[in-house]
Residue, then its C-alpha position, 0 to 999 in steps of 0.5 A: m500499500a502507498k505511504l505518506e512517511a511525513g504526514i498528509f502533505s508529504a509525497p506518496s511512496g509505494n503503491n495503492n490501487g494498481l499505481v506505483f509512487g516513485k521519485a524522479r530527479t529534475k533540474n528542480g530537485k526531486k518530484t513525485t512520479v505515478r505509474e500503473k502497476v503491471i506484473p512482469s511477463n513470463p521471461n521464459t515463455t516459448g517464444q522468448q525461448n526460441q528467440r534465444s536459441r536463434f540468437t545462439f545459432a546466429l552468434r556461432i555463424v558470425k563468429a565462424i564468419g570472422r571479423n576480417i569479413w564483417e568488421f568493414a563490408w557489413d558495417s552500417a549495412v543494417g539499420g546503421l548497425a556495426g558489422f557485427q551486429s549487422l550479420m547478427s540481425l541478418f542470421t537471427n532473421a533467416l534462422s528457423s524458430t526451432g532446430g536453427t535451420l537456415s533459410p537465404p537471408q534477405s538481400v542487403s545493399l553494402g554500397a552501389r557497386h554493380f552485382p553480377d545479372s546472374f548469380s548461382a550455387s551448386a553442389g559438386t563432387d566434394e565441393i560448391d560450385v559458384t558461378w556468377s556473370t562477368e559484366a561490370g555495370d555502370i560501376g564495377a571493375s574486372d578486378d573486383k574482389v568476390t568474398l563468398i560465404a557459404v553456412a550450412v543449412d543445419p547445425d551440427s547434431g546436438e550442437t550450436t555450431r555448424t560448418v561456415l566456409t569462406d572464400q576471397s581468392t577470386t575476382r569479378t572476371d574469374g566468373s566462378a569458384t570452388i569451395s571444397f567440403t567432403g560430401v556436400a549435396t543439394g540443399d546443404f548450404v546457403v551461400g552468399m556473395y558480393l564484391k569489393g573495388v580495389s582501385v585507389g579513390i573509390p567513393s566510400g558508397e560504391v566500394y562493395s556491392q549488395a550482398e545476395w543469397v542463394t541455397i545450393s542446387 
């Protein structure tokens, strides 16, 4: 119940009839505040458990991708967030609420550099074969550096970890890349790709392309 600790003309404290009284510091000193009494919601609902699970799976993916990839390219890519948080948001949204199954994340614009008109990934014999068209577009160059990120659709059995593979060994003009992995099959991986200009003096908004994701066929 609420109390008037210094008599009828003092400020109330505590709670009464669904209202909670307190104090707030202002430039003119402390003032009495009042708010509705709200019973906290259950902090361990099924929905909250699923969200925490998705967050844990996403954290494992981003850590495996590595700082050298997310620190610069993904900085401010999603809602003005830093690179790490950008990828966390991207993968958390792409993971299933149970089981940690990964769908292709949404496309994200990292900059205005031209992204290939065609891009695909398929399962080969102990390898992931990635191909793309080599046109430079209005903003682009043949020596633009290609970054590939392959993330397993399913986590390791009984774990929150999963296979994450990266490759930065090719350029736009190569048109293809091979990522080695034993026993890869159709549907096993989601593959992401974006490009970076390496010439001197490129405007910051034109250094990177958008990032696109596909499931291997």
